[in-house]
Each structure stands twice: as C-alpha cells, then as structure tokens.
C-alpha positions as CSV (number, residue, x, y, z in Angstrom):
1,X,18.0,-225.7,-75.7
2,X,14.4,-225.2,-75.1
3,X,13.3,-221.9,-76.7
4,X,11.3,-220.9,-73.7
5,X,14.3,-221.4,-71.4
6,X,16.4,-219.4,-73.8
7,X,14.0,-216.5,-73.7
8,X,13.8,-216.6,-69.9
9,X,17.6,-216.5,-69.6
10,X,17.7,-213.5,-71.9
11,X,15.1,-211.7,-69.9
12,X,17.0,-212.4,-66.6
13,X,20.2,-211.0,-68.1
14,X,18.4,-207.9,-69.3
15,X,16.7,-207.3,-66.0
16,X,20.0,-207.9,-64.1
17,X,21.8,-205.4,-66.3
18,X,19.0,-202.8,-65.9
19,X,19.1,-203.3,-62.1
20,X,22.9,-202.8,-62.1
21,X,22.6,-199.5,-64.1
22,X,19.9,-198.2,-61.7
23,X,22.1,-199.1,-58.7
24,X,25.1,-197.4,-60.3
25,X,23.1,-194.2,-61.0
26,X,21.7,-194.1,-57.5
27,X,25.2,-194.5,-56.0
28,X,26.7,-191.6,-58.1
29,X,23.8,-189.2,-58.3
30,X,21.4,-187.7,-55.8
31,X,18.5,-185.3,-55.9
32,X,19.6,-181.9,-54.6
33,X,17.4,-178.8,-54.3
34,X,18.9,-175.5,-55.1
35,X,17.5,-172.0,-54.5
36,X,17.7,-169.8,-57.5
37,X,16.9,-166.1,-57.5
38,X,14.1,-165.1,-59.7
39,X,13.0,-161.5,-60.5
40,X,9.7,-160.2,-59.1
41,X,6.7,-160.7,-61.3
42,X,3.2,-159.3,-61.3
43,X,2.4,-156.5,-58.9
44,X,5.6,-157.1,-56.9
45,X,7.5,-155.9,-60.0
46,X,6.2,-152.4,-59.7
47,X,5.1,-152.2,-56.0
48,X,8.0,-152.3,-53.5
49,X,5.6,-152.6,-50.6
50,X,3.8,-155.7,-52.1
51,X,5.3,-158.0,-49.5
52,X,4.2,-155.7,-46.7
53,X,0.7,-155.7,-48.0
54,X,0.5,-159.5,-48.1
55,X,2.0,-159.6,-44.6
56,X,-0.5,-157.2,-43.1
57,X,-3.4,-159.0,-44.8
58,X,-2.3,-162.3,-43.4
59,X,-2.2,-160.7,-40.0
60,X,-5.9,-159.8,-40.4
61,X,-5.7,-156.1,-41.4
62,X,-7.3,-155.0,-44.6
63,X,-4.5,-153.4,-46.7
64,X,-4.6,-151.7,-50.0
65,X,-2.0,-150.0,-52.2
66,X,-2.3,-146.4,-53.5
67,X,0.0,-146.1,-56.4
68,X,1.0,-142.4,-55.8
69,X,0.5,-139.6,-53.4
70,X,-1.1,-137.8,-56.3
71,X,-4.0,-140.3,-56.1
72,X,-4.5,-139.3,-52.5
73,X,-7.5,-137.1,-53.4
74,X,-9.8,-138.4,-50.6
75,X,-8.6,-139.5,-47.2
76,X,-9.9,-142.6,-45.4
77,X,-11.5,-142.8,-41.9
78,X,-9.3,-141.9,-39.0
79,X,-9.1,-145.5,-37.9
80,X,-6.9,-146.2,-40.9
81,X,-3.1,-146.0,-41.1
82,X,-1.5,-144.2,-44.1
83,X,2.1,-145.2,-44.7
84,X,4.0,-143.1,-47.3
85,X,7.4,-144.5,-48.2
86,X,8.0,-142.0,-51.1
87,X,9.8,-138.7,-50.9
88,X,6.5,-136.6,-50.9
89,X,8.2,-134.0,-53.1
90,X,5.1,-133.5,-55.2
91,X,2.7,-133.0,-52.2
92,X,0.9,-129.8,-52.6
93,X,0.2,-127.4,-49.8
94,X,-3.5,-128.3,-49.8
95,X,-2.7,-132.0,-49.5
96,X,-0.3,-131.4,-46.6
97,X,-3.0,-129.3,-44.8
98,X,-5.6,-132.1,-45.4
99,X,-3.2,-134.7,-44.1
100,X,-2.5,-132.7,-40.9
101,X,-6.2,-132.1,-40.3
102,X,-6.9,-135.8,-40.8
103,X,-4.1,-136.7,-38.2
104,X,-5.5,-134.2,-35.7
105,X,-8.9,-135.8,-36.0
106,X,-7.4,-139.2,-35.0
107,X,-5.5,-140.5,-38.1
108,X,-2.2,-142.2,-38.0
109,X,0.4,-141.2,-40.6
110,X,3.7,-143.0,-41.1
111,X,6.3,-141.3,-43.3
112,X,10.0,-141.7,-44.2
113,X,12.6,-139.1,-43.4
114,X,13.9,-136.7,-46.0
115,X,17.4,-135.1,-45.6
116,X,17.4,-131.3,-45.7
117,X,20.7,-130.6,-47.2
118,X,20.5,-126.9,-46.3
119,X,21.0,-128.0,-42.7
120,X,24.5,-129.2,-43.6
121,X,25.7,-125.8,-44.8
122,X,28.3,-124.0,-42.7
123,X,30.8,-121.2,-43.0
124,X,33.8,-123.6,-42.5
125,X,35.8,-124.4,-45.6
126,X,35.5,-127.9,-47.0
127,X,39.3,-128.1,-47.4
128,X,41.9,-126.9,-44.8
129,X,44.0,-124.7,-47.0
130,X,46.7,-124.3,-44.3
131,X,47.8,-127.9,-44.9
132,X,48.2,-127.5,-48.6
133,X,51.2,-126.4,-50.7
134,X,50.4,-122.8,-51.9
135,X,51.7,-123.8,-55.3
136,X,49.3,-126.7,-55.7
137,X,45.7,-126.2,-56.8
138,X,42.9,-126.8,-54.3
139,X,39.9,-128.8,-55.3
140,X,36.6,-128.3,-53.6
141,X,33.6,-130.6,-53.3
142,X,31.1,-129.0,-55.7
143,X,28.8,-132.0,-55.4
144,X,27.6,-131.0,-51.9
145,X,27.2,-127.4,-52.9
146,X,24.7,-128.4,-55.5
147,X,22.6,-130.3,-52.9
148,X,22.9,-127.3,-50.6
149,X,21.7,-124.8,-53.2
150,X,18.9,-126.9,-54.7
151,X,17.3,-128.7,-51.7
152,X,14.4,-127.6,-49.6
153,X,12.8,-128.7,-46.3
154,X,9.8,-131.0,-46.0
155,X,6.5,-129.5,-44.8
156,X,5.7,-132.5,-42.5
157,X,9.1,-132.5,-40.9
158,X,8.9,-128.8,-40.4
159,X,5.6,-129.3,-38.6
160,X,7.2,-131.9,-36.4
161,X,10.2,-129.6,-35.8
162,X,12.9,-132.2,-36.8
163,X,15.9,-132.5,-39.1
164,X,17.5,-135.5,-40.7
165,X,21.2,-135.3,-40.1
166,X,24.3,-137.5,-40.0
167,X,24.3,-141.2,-40.7
168,X,23.9,-143.9,-38.0
169,X,26.8,-146.4,-37.8
170,X,26.2,-150.1,-37.5
171,X,29.1,-151.8,-35.8
172,X,30.6,-154.5,-38.1
173,X,27.5,-154.3,-40.3
174,X,25.6,-156.2,-37.7
175,X,21.9,-155.6,-36.8
176,X,21.1,-153.3,-33.9
177,X,18.4,-153.9,-31.3
178,X,15.7,-151.2,-30.8
179,X,13.0,-151.0,-28.3
180,X,9.4,-150.0,-29.3
181,X,6.6,-149.4,-26.9
182,X,4.1,-152.3,-27.2
183,X,6.8,-154.9,-27.9
184,X,7.8,-157.2,-25.1
185,X,11.3,-157.6,-26.4
186,X,14.0,-155.8,-28.3
187,X,13.7,-156.0,-32.1
188,X,16.6,-156.4,-34.5
189,X,16.9,-153.8,-37.3
190,X,19.3,-154.8,-40.1
191,X,22.2,-152.6,-41.2
192,X,21.3,-150.0,-43.8
193,X,22.0,-146.3,-44.5
194,X,19.9,-144.6,-41.8
195,X,20.3,-140.9,-40.8
196,X,19.6,-139.6,-37.4
197,X,16.4,-137.8,-36.6
198,X,17.3,-134.6,-34.6
199,X,14.6,-132.8,-32.8
200,X,15.2,-129.0,-33.2
201,X,15.4,-126.7,-30.3
202,X,11.9,-125.5,-29.5
203,X,10.4,-128.5,-31.2
204,X,7.4,-130.2,-29.6
205,X,8.8,-132.8,-27.2
206,X,5.5,-133.5,-25.5
207,X,4.0,-137.0,-26.0
208,X,7.1,-137.8,-28.2
209,X,8.4,-141.4,-28.3
210,X,12.1,-141.6,-29.5
211,X,13.5,-144.9,-30.7
212,X,17.3,-144.6,-31.0
213,X,20.4,-146.5,-31.9
214,X,23.4,-145.4,-29.8
215,X,21.6,-142.2,-28.8
216,X,20.6,-141.3,-32.4
217,X,16.9,-141.4,-33.2
218,X,16.0,-143.8,-36.0
219,X,12.2,-143.6,-35.3
220,X,10.0,-141.0,-33.6
221,X,6.3,-141.0,-32.8
222,X,4.6,-137.7,-32.2
223,X,1.1,-137.4,-30.9
224,X,-0.8,-134.6,-32.7
225,X,-4.1,-133.9,-30.9
226,X,-6.0,-137.2,-31.2
227,X,-3.8,-138.6,-34.0
228,X,-0.2,-139.7,-34.4
229,X,2.6,-139.1,-36.8
230,X,5.4,-141.7,-37.0
231,X,8.6,-140.6,-38.7
232,X,11.1,-143.3,-39.7
233,X,14.6,-142.5,-40.9
234,X,14.3,-144.9,-43.8
235,X,11.5,-147.3,-44.7
236,X,13.5,-149.5,-47.1
237,X,13.6,-152.3,-44.4
238,X,9.9,-153.1,-45.2
239,X,10.3,-153.4,-49.0
240,X,10.0,-156.7,-50.9
241,X,13.7,-157.5,-50.5
242,X,14.2,-156.7,-46.8
243,X,10.9,-157.4,-45.0
244,X,11.8,-161.1,-44.4
245,X,15.2,-160.2,-42.7
246,X,15.7,-159.9,-39.0
247,X,12.7,-158.5,-37.1
248,X,11.6,-156.1,-39.9
249,X,8.1,-157.6,-40.2
250,X,7.5,-157.3,-36.5
251,X,8.8,-153.7,-36.5
252,X,6.3,-152.9,-39.2
253,X,3.6,-154.6,-37.1
254,X,4.5,-152.5,-34.1
255,X,4.6,-149.3,-36.1
256,X,1.1,-149.5,-37.4
257,X,-0.1,-150.4,-33.9
258,X,1.6,-147.3,-32.4
259,X,-1.3,-145.0,-32.3
260,X,-2.8,-146.3,-29.1
261,X,0.5,-146.1,-27.2
262,X,-0.7,-142.6,-26.3
263,X,0.6,-143.0,-24.6
264,X,0.6,-144.2,-21.0
265,X,-1.6,-147.0,-22.3
266,X,-0.2,-150.4,-22.2
267,X,-2.3,-152.1,-24.9
268,X,-2.1,-151.1,-28.6
269,X,-5.1,-150.9,-30.8
270,X,-5.1,-152.5,-34.3
271,X,-6.1,-150.2,-37.2
272,X,-9.2,-151.0,-39.2
273,X,-7.2,-150.7,-42.5
274,X,-3.8,-149.7,-43.9
275,X,-3.1,-147.6,-47.0
276,X,0.4,-148.1,-48.5
277,X,1.8,-145.4,-50.8
278,X,5.1,-146.0,-52.5
279,X,5.4,-143.4,-55.3
280,X,5.3,-139.7,-56.1
281,X,4.8,-140.2,-59.8
282,X,1.6,-139.3,-61.6
283,X,0.1,-142.0,-63.7
284,X,0.6,-141.5,-67.5
285,X,-2.2,-140.5,-69.7
286,X,-3.0,-144.0,-71.0
287,X,-3.2,-145.5,-67.5
288,X,-5.6,-142.7,-66.5
289,X,-7.8,-143.3,-69.6
290,X,-7.9,-147.0,-68.9
291,X,-8.6,-146.4,-65.2
292,X,-11.5,-144.0,-65.6
293,X,-12.8,-144.7,-69.2
294,X,-12.1,-148.4,-69.6
295,X,-15.7,-149.0,-70.8
296,X,-15.3,-146.4,-73.6
297,X,-12.0,-147.8,-74.6
298,X,-13.4,-151.4,-75.0
299,X,-16.4,-150.0,-76.9
300,X,-14.2,-148.2,-79.3
301,X,-12.0,-151.3,-79.8
302,X,-15.1,-153.3,-80.6
303,X,-16.4,-150.7,-83.1
304,X,-12.9,-150.5,-84.7
305,X,-12.9,-154.3,-85.1
306,X,-16.3,-154.3,-86.8
307,X,-15.2,-151.5,-89.0
308,X,-12.1,-153.4,-90.1
309,X,-14.2,-156.4,-90.9
310,X,-16.5,-154.2,-92.9
311,X,-13.9,-152.5,-95.0
312,X,-11.7,-155.6,-95.5
313,X,-14.4,-157.9,-96.8
314,X,-16.6,-157.7,-100.0
315,X,-19.7,-159.6,-100.9
316,X,-20.2,-160.6,-104.5
317,X,-18.1,-159.8,-107.6
318,X,-16.2,-156.6,-108.0
319,X,-18.2,-153.9,-109.9
320,X,-16.2,-152.8,-112.9
321,X,-16.0,-149.1,-113.5
322,X,-17.3,-148.1,-116.9
323,X,-14.8,-146.1,-118.9
324,X,-15.9,-142.6,-119.8
325,X,-17.1,-142.4,-123.5
326,X,-14.6,-140.4,-125.6
327,X,-16.2,-137.9,-128.0
328,X,-15.4,-138.5,-131.7
329,X,-14.3,-135.9,-134.1
330,X,-17.7,-135.4,-135.7
331,X,-19.1,-134.2,-132.4
332,X,-16.5,-131.6,-132.2
333,X,-17.1,-130.5,-135.7
334,X,-20.9,-130.4,-135.1
335,X,-20.4,-128.3,-132.0
336,X,-18.1,-125.9,-133.9
337,X,-20.6,-125.6,-136.6
338,X,-23.4,-124.8,-134.2
339,X,-21.3,-122.2,-132.6
340,X,-20.4,-120.4,-135.8
341,X,-24.0,-120.5,-137.0
342,X,-25.2,-118.9,-133.7
343,X,-22.5,-116.2,-134.2
344,X,-23.9,-115.6,-137.7
345,X,-20.5,-116.5,-139.2
346,X,-21.8,-119.1,-141.7
347,X,-19.6,-117.6,-144.5
348,X,-16.5,-118.4,-142.5
349,X,-17.7,-122.0,-142.0
350,X,-18.5,-122.3,-145.7
351,X,-15.1,-121.1,-146.8
352,X,-13.3,-123.4,-144.5
353,X,-15.3,-126.4,-145.9
354,X,-14.6,-125.3,-149.5
355,X,-10.9,-124.9,-148.7
356,X,-10.8,-128.5,-147.3
357,X,-12.5,-129.7,-150.5
358,X,-10.1,-127.9,-152.7
359,X,-7.1,-129.4,-150.9
360,X,-8.5,-132.9,-151.3
361,X,-9.2,-132.2,-155.1
362,X,-5.6,-131.0,-155.5
363,X,-4.3,-134.2,-154.0
364,X,-6.5,-136.5,-156.1
365,X,-6.5,-134.6,-159.5
366,X,-3.0,-133.7,-161.0
367,X,-2.8,-130.1,-162.1
368,X,-6.0,-129.1,-160.4
369,X,-4.8,-125.6,-159.4
370,X,-3.5,-125.0,-163.0
371,X,-6.9,-125.5,-164.5
372,X,-9.4,-122.7,-165.0
373,X,-12.7,-122.8,-163.0
374,X,-14.9,-123.9,-166.0
375,X,-12.4,-126.7,-166.7
376,X,-12.5,-127.8,-163.1
377,X,-16.3,-127.8,-163.0
378,X,-16.5,-129.7,-166.3
379,X,-14.0,-132.4,-165.2
380,X,-15.8,-132.9,-161.8
381,X,-19.2,-133.0,-163.6
382,X,-18.0,-136.0,-165.7
383,X,-16.6,-137.9,-162.7
384,X,-19.4,-137.2,-160.2
385,X,-22.4,-137.1,-162.5
386,X,-23.5,-133.8,-161.1
387,X,-24.7,-130.9,-163.3
388,X,-22.1,-128.2,-164.0
389,X,-24.3,-125.3,-162.7
390,X,-24.8,-127.0,-159.4
391,X,-21.0,-127.8,-159.1
392,X,-20.1,-124.2,-160.0
393,X,-22.4,-122.8,-157.4
394,X,-21.3,-125.3,-154.8
395,X,-17.5,-124.6,-155.3
396,X,-17.5,-120.9,-156.2
397,X,-20.9,-119.4,-156.1
398,X,-22.6,-117.4,-153.4
399,X,-25.4,-118.9,-151.4
400,X,-28.2,-117.4,-149.3
401,X,-28.3,-117.1,-145.6
402,X,-31.1,-119.7,-145.2
403,X,-30.3,-122.8,-143.2
404,X,-31.6,-125.2,-145.8
405,X,-29.5,-123.9,-148.7
406,X,-26.4,-123.7,-146.4
407,X,-26.9,-127.3,-145.2
408,X,-27.3,-128.6,-148.8
409,X,-24.1,-126.8,-149.9
410,X,-22.2,-128.3,-147.0
411,X,-23.5,-131.8,-147.9
412,X,-22.5,-131.5,-151.5
413,X,-19.0,-130.4,-150.5
414,X,-18.7,-133.3,-148.2
415,X,-19.9,-135.6,-151.0
416,X,-17.3,-134.2,-153.4
417,X,-14.5,-134.6,-150.8
418,X,-15.4,-138.2,-150.0
419,X,-16.3,-139.5,-153.5
420,X,-12.9,-139.0,-155.2
C-alpha cells in the first residue's frame, strides 16, 4: 500500500475517534451554572450597611459611612439625613442635645427602636401558683427580671414619647404590605422580629405619621420644628443580607425622602447627602493612631528600616579587640618595694630579701643551716668569686639608709639567689 494512503487512513481513523469522543461527552455532560454563597469581603465584611450605601449612591445621593456614633463629633448640614442603626447606648447627653438641636433646625434623623424592658414590669406573678401542686417547687423566669432591673430608656424615644412593646406577628411568615406617604403603592416588608411602637398617653401626636401592620406601628415619622425624626422598629431589613429582598430597598428610599412629607405636601425632596452609622463601638487605639497620625507612623517605620539596615550590616573587616596586658610579677615586686621605701620600712624589705636568699641557699647547699656564718661566707666566696667581707656584709651585716647602698645590697642578694 502506498505510504501516503496509509498515513491518510490512519489520520481519518484518529479524527473519527476524536469526533466520536467529543459527541459522547456532549451527550452526557452539559455546562451548568450554580450559585454558591461566599462570605462578604472588604468593607462589606465590617459594615452591615455597605449595600445600602451602594444603593443610595447609585440612586444619585452622596452617601458615606460613619463607623461609630462616637465619631459623630460634628454634624452635617441640615439637608443631610443621618441614619443610625446601632443601639445608641453610648450616646452622651451632649450628643443627644446636639442631635435634637440639629433636627429642630431642619435635619432628618432616622433611628432604630430600642425596647425598654422596664415597661414590661408588672405586679402580676409570672406563674399562676393556684394551678400548681403545693408540694411541687415553683420555678420563676429570672431571665426577664434581669432585663427589667438592668435596662433603661432611650433619650430620643423619651423625647418622642414612645415605647417599644410586644412583637408584631407575620401570618405564615409571609411579607406584610405597608403604606408610606410618597409611595404610589403598598410596599412589602419581609418577616422579621419587629416590635410595636406605642405612642404614650400625652405624647406629641401632631404632625405624626404612623405606618402600621395590623394596627401596630412599625414605623413612625415625627416632625420636630423644621426637621424630622423617623423611628423604625428594626432596621435589619436594610442590611447587606436583607436589602435585596421584597421591597426593602424602596422602603429605604422612601424613608430618606420622608422629610418633605410635612406634611400635607405631595412631593418629597431628596436629601443632599446621607450619613450611615452602624456601630456604637469606639475605635481601638491603633486604628485611631493610624487615622490621625498615619504620616508619623510611616516616618517611624522608614527610620526603623534604615536603623535595622545600619546595625545589621558592617563595612570592612571586624576590628579585633586587643587583650589587656597582664602585669608580670616583677611589676608587683617593684610596686611593693616602692611602697615600703616610701613608708621608711627598708629594713623589712631587706630582711625579706635575705630570707628568700637563705631559703634558696639551703635548697642548693646541703647542711647550709648547720654551718657557722664564717664557714657559709667562705664557701660562697669560693663559688661566686666574691670577697668574704662583701658577702658577710650582704648576708648578715647592717647597711646604711642611703638608697644607693640599699640598692647595691639588694642586687647582690638577687645575684647570689640566681647564681647557684
């Protein structure tokens, strides 16, 4: 068979097999998209109102996030809406007064409701003891008593004259429809744990808009002089998880436009900006340092890096440390001699030198101490070629106090000690 025809047949078989495999794969598999939940990242991880901020910005309203009510040191212009979704427990009295003054001048404040557990206290027993066996112990709900004893009212709710009371039931966990002024249709609010907002007797009911579910207020909007306070039972429906559900985004849109509903006006005005506040916590020390002194921090880091490079590198060979010179024995002897001479104790120094020489002679000459002094002098004179009178004076005679005679005697004694 022609080699070219053979190669062509092999190529045709390979291509047919590849086409068959592709056809089989396409018949048994298909591309399917699946939605997988992923945790929030970036700012959305720490800011529950991040989705609301993006929504309002896309609607054309400049929106920014204030991390905590503690950062609310200066208030914006009155054409701005402030929305606080936190508990406001750390608001100081001065801050509350400033907020109310800002509202009275035309600002719009949106806050979430806080349950006052003191309002639930009553004199009725929590357990009907008449229906229990007298021999059985009665257990009381201590959990509620703790809330009753430790809770306190909210200053802004006290100003509005409202309480947060019993929960609002959602039938079959289905959304409820609410009507808000400014909206042309009913808006669906998803099921959640909302509590009813109750206006106290004697509360300010003038210019008050009440938005209810089955007769229980879930939102109220109270005009205060030229401004507006909106109280929502719970603002969780605008967080990152819930804003996309039902009509929550449109409810938020209508809430921030509520100021101009002042009411008896048909059209609502858009605010110039919105501030979203989601926390009561104060920033930690390191965050504050970085926020206000970031330039100093960067400068210190650069200096530290240069310092590390400086101390971790050397240029040239290592300089060896010279060892300290140790003094020899002769220097100590010389210093001792100088000391004794200055103290006029040359006789003691002479005697110590003669004793050292006598000890050396006793080691070198057998029977040295048994000899008489003349015999010792005579023997040494022969061995050292020194005259007997000079040896006798050196070993046993007295010498003057002059430095020259003393020095010569010491030299002769040293010569005798080292020569044998």
